[in-house]
N, C-alpha and C positions, 0 to 999 in steps of 0.2 A: 549711410555713408554719409561723408558732409559732402556739401556743395559748393561751387564758386558759382557767384555770377560776377559776371565780363559787363560792363559798361561802355557807353559809346564809341562800339565796335563798327570804325570805315567801316562802310559801303562795296566797299574793293575789295576788301582782307572776309565780309561774312561771301561775299560773291567768290570769293574762289576758297574761300577753305567748301565750302556749298558743293564748290565741283567734285572737290577731293571728294570728301568725303560721298557726291554718287558713284560716282568712280570702284572708290573701295563698297560700293554697297553697306556704309554706315549712317549715321543720323550726323546730325553739325555735333552734338552731344562727342559720340564718339568718335565723331575724326577730334575736333579738339581736343580731345585726352589721349589718343596719338600723336594727336603731332607735340602734344608738353611731355608727355613721355619720349620720344624718341630722338627731342630738343635736352632733353634734361637729362638723357642716355649718354650721347654725343658729346654732350661736354664732361662728363663723368669717365668716358673713355669706354664706355660699359655699350654691350650689344642690344637694342631694344631688339622688345617681344616680337615674330615675325608679324609681318601685314601677311595681309589676307590674303592675297598673288599666293605668298611661300603657303599660303596653308591649303587654298585650295587643292593647290598644286601637288602634299601628301598626300593631303585624302586620297586625289586620282591616282592618286602608286598607291592608296588601300586596295579601289576597286577591286572585286575578282580574291581579295584574299580569307575573308570571309569564309569558315564553316563551317556557319549553323545551320544549313540547307534552308535560309533566306535569300531572296537574289542579292547580287552586293545592288548593282544599279538602285533597286529600290533601298536599301537598306545609307547610302550614301543622298539620296532623293530626301529621304525623311530626317536625313540630320541635315543638309538646310536651310529642310522647311523648315525646323524645330528652328534653328542658330535665328535665322533671321527675319524670324517670328512673323510669316504670312508675308512679307515682300517678295514681289514679284524675281527671282533669280532669274536671268539665261546665261549655260554656264554656255 
């Protein structure tokens, strides 16, 4: 996958980006890509990918829908654990 390097990022911009990343439970790199994706889709008039809050809401609607015999809350927790690569998540 190609790499993008940003130089001379103003400190206040990096602070705001870091705060947004933390709020969305993402790293700064992931958040930067999300911001770019949203901005480019907005310019093109398209709808960007669902934000993490929407994905979490979708997961919560699915809890209890599994019928494979495993506890659905445990499955949801496992999905979240793997998705966040070990970072602590409080839902």
